C-alpha positions as CSV (number, residue, x, y, z in Angstrom):
1,M,-27.9,4.4,0.3
2,S,-26.3,7.4,-1.4
3,T,-25.3,7.8,-5.0
4,K,-21.7,7.4,-3.9
5,D,-22.6,4.0,-2.5
6,L,-24.1,2.9,-5.8
7,E,-21.3,4.2,-8.0
8,A,-18.0,3.2,-6.5
9,D,-14.9,4.6,-8.4
10,A,-13.0,2.1,-10.4
11,A,-9.2,1.8,-10.2
12,I,-7.0,-0.4,-12.3
13,I,-3.5,-1.7,-11.7
14,R,-1.8,-2.3,-15.0
15,V,1.2,-4.5,-14.9
16,S,3.4,-5.8,-17.8
17,F,6.4,-7.9,-18.6
18,D,8.3,-9.0,-21.7
19,I,8.4,-12.8,-22.2
20,E,12.2,-12.5,-22.9
21,Q,13.1,-10.6,-19.8
22,I,15.3,-12.3,-17.3
23,S,14.1,-10.3,-14.2
24,S,10.9,-11.0,-12.3
25,D,10.0,-7.4,-12.0
26,L,6.7,-6.1,-13.4
27,V,6.4,-2.7,-14.9
28,W,3.3,-1.2,-13.3
29,R,0.9,1.8,-13.3
30,A,-2.2,2.5,-11.2
31,A,-4.9,4.6,-12.8
32,D,-8.5,5.7,-12.5
33,A,-10.3,3.3,-14.8
34,T,-12.6,6.0,-16.2
35,S,-10.4,9.0,-16.7
36,N,-7.0,7.1,-16.9
37,R,-5.7,9.7,-14.3
38,D,-2.5,8.3,-12.7
39,L,-3.1,7.2,-9.0
40,Y,0.6,7.2,-8.2
41,G,1.5,10.5,-6.6
42,A,4.7,12.2,-7.9
43,V,4.3,15.3,-5.7
44,G,2.3,16.5,-2.7
45,R,0.9,14.6,0.2
46,F,0.6,11.2,-1.5
47,A,4.0,11.3,-3.3
48,G,5.5,7.9,-3.7
49,A,2.2,6.0,-3.1
50,V,-0.7,4.7,-5.0
51,H,-3.6,6.7,-3.7
52,L,-6.9,4.9,-3.3
53,R,-10.2,5.8,-1.6
54,Q,-12.7,3.9,0.5
55,D,-15.2,2.0,-1.8
56,D,-12.9,2.1,-4.8
57,A,-13.2,-1.1,-6.9
58,V,-9.7,-2.3,-7.9
59,T,-9.1,-4.6,-10.9
60,V,-5.8,-5.8,-12.4
61,Q,-4.7,-6.0,-16.0
62,V,-1.7,-8.1,-17.1
63,T,0.0,-7.4,-20.4
64,A,2.7,-9.7,-21.9
65,Y,4.9,-8.4,-24.7
66,G,6.7,-10.6,-27.1
67,R,8.0,-10.8,-30.7
68,E,5.2,-11.5,-33.2
69,E,6.5,-14.9,-34.1
70,A,7.3,-15.9,-30.4
71,L,4.4,-15.0,-28.2
72,V,1.3,-17.3,-28.5
73,N,-0.7,-16.6,-25.3
74,I,-0.7,-16.1,-21.6
75,N,-2.9,-17.3,-18.7
76,V,-2.7,-15.9,-15.2
77,L,-2.7,-19.0,-12.9
78,D,-2.5,-17.2,-9.6
79,A,-2.4,-13.6,-8.4
80,M,-2.3,-12.3,-4.9
81,L,-2.0,-8.9,-3.4
82,Y,0.0,-8.8,-0.1
83,T,-0.1,-5.8,2.2
84,V,2.0,-4.9,5.2
85,P,0.5,-2.0,7.3
86,H,2.6,1.0,8.4
87,T,2.3,1.9,12.0
88,S,2.8,5.2,13.7
89,G,3.4,4.8,17.5
90,R,0.3,3.0,18.8
91,T,-1.9,3.7,15.8
92,L,-2.4,0.6,13.7
93,C,-3.8,0.3,10.2
94,A,-6.1,-2.5,9.2
95,P,-4.2,-5.5,7.8
96,S,-5.1,-4.5,4.2
97,P,-7.0,-1.8,2.4
98,F,-9.2,-4.7,1.1
99,S,-9.8,-6.5,4.4
100,K,-10.0,-5.7,8.1
101,V,-8.9,-9.2,9.1
102,R,-6.3,-10.5,6.6
103,A,-3.2,-9.1,4.8
104,T,-3.7,-11.1,1.6
105,A,-6.3,-10.6,-1.2
106,P,-6.5,-13.1,-4.0
107,V,-7.2,-11.7,-7.4
108,E,-9.5,-14.3,-8.9
109,Q,-11.5,-14.9,-12.0
110,W,-9.7,-13.7,-15.2
111,A,-11.1,-13.1,-18.6
112,P,-9.3,-15.0,-21.4
113,A,-6.3,-13.1,-22.8
114,E,-6.9,-10.8,-25.8
115,I,-4.2,-10.9,-28.4
116,H,-3.2,-7.6,-30.1
117,H,-0.6,-7.0,-32.8
118,C,1.7,-4.1,-33.1
119,H,3.1,-4.7,-36.6
120,E,5.2,-1.5,-36.9
121,R,7.2,-2.7,-33.8
122,K,6.9,-6.4,-34.7
123,L,5.3,-7.1,-31.3
124,K,2.4,-9.2,-30.1
125,L,0.6,-8.3,-26.9
126,A,-1.5,-10.7,-24.7
127,V,-3.7,-8.8,-22.3
128,Q,-5.6,-10.5,-19.5
129,K,-8.0,-8.7,-17.1
130,S,-9.4,-9.7,-13.7
131,L,-13.2,-9.9,-13.6
132,T,-13.9,-9.5,-9.9
133,P,-12.8,-6.2,-8.4
134,L,-11.3,-5.9,-5.0
135,Q,-13.3,-3.4,-2.8
136,V,-11.3,-0.9,-0.7
137,V,-12.9,-1.2,2.8
138,A,-10.4,0.9,4.8
139,T,-11.0,4.6,5.5
140,D,-7.4,5.7,6.1
141,G,-4.0,4.0,6.2
142,R,-0.7,3.2,4.5
143,W,0.5,-0.1,3.4
144,K,3.4,-1.7,1.6
145,L,1.6,-3.3,-1.3
146,S,2.9,-6.3,-3.3
147,L,1.4,-8.1,-6.2
148,I,2.7,-11.5,-7.1
149,I,1.4,-13.3,-10.2
150,T,2.1,-16.7,-11.6
151,V,1.7,-16.8,-15.4
152,L,1.6,-19.6,-17.9
153,I,3.3,-18.3,-21.1
154,E,2.8,-20.1,-24.3
155,R,5.4,-19.3,-26.9
156,A,6.7,-20.6,-30.3
157,I,10.3,-21.1,-31.3
158,A,11.1,-22.3,-34.8
159,Q,7.7,-23.9,-35.4
160,N,7.7,-25.6,-32.0
161,K,5.3,-24.5,-29.3
162,F,6.0,-24.8,-25.6
163,S,4.9,-23.5,-22.3
164,E,6.7,-22.1,-19.3
165,I,5.5,-20.8,-15.9
166,R,7.0,-17.6,-14.6
167,V,6.5,-15.6,-11.4
168,F,6.5,-11.7,-11.5
169,S,6.0,-9.1,-8.8
170,F,6.0,-5.4,-7.9
171,D,5.8,-3.6,-4.5
172,P,4.9,0.1,-4.3
173,E,3.4,2.0,-1.3
174,A,-0.4,2.3,-1.1
175,E,-2.4,4.9,0.8
176,V,-6.1,5.2,1.5
177,G,-7.9,8.3,2.7
178,S,-6.8,11.8,3.4
179,G,-3.4,11.0,4.8
180,T,-4.4,11.3,8.4
181,E,-3.7,8.6,10.9
182,P,-6.2,5.8,10.9
183,P,-8.3,5.1,14.0
184,T,-6.9,2.4,16.2
185,E,-8.7,-0.8,15.1
186,T,-9.3,-3.7,17.5
187,V,-10.2,-7.1,16.1
188,P,-11.8,-9.7,18.4
189,V,-9.5,-12.7,18.8
190,P,-11.3,-16.1,19.1
191,A,-10.9,-17.8,22.4
192,A,-8.6,-20.7,22.5
193,H,-10.2,-24.1,23.0
194,G,-8.4,-26.2,25.4
């Protein structure tokens, strides 16, 4: 086992929303968790895609913004990464950069939200991070990547506290590897029992 096998790179997908927004869109950024280098290419071979590498460990961080007097807390109830592989002729990508057999990857186990105050902007932030990283298993490929989260938002209005459940999402492109075509993958199909 090499040093590379022991020390997988960590990537983090940071998503955020405002508790007052009417859209379901997440603001997002993908970065190297150590250097904070942006993983979304603006120019070059990976422009327009989140660039990951095999063995990267990917976590998700959700940040909710709200007025200091309104936001109480958040709790991610459900989070799922969905992927749709790109194809080129007869060359097929794996169903997901995170799995060779399925196109969905649940983001499970979340730390309790941490509450931060930004008094100069009169904002409160609730930040919740996933605890179990998703491992990139693909060597090469391109996918349409979507994250859909269901969040319980606790808020206060005029001394009254109440909760609401909201769904938010984002959907960039994701690319793993060098940008070359992936090898054609064949997955054994179980025999039908009849």
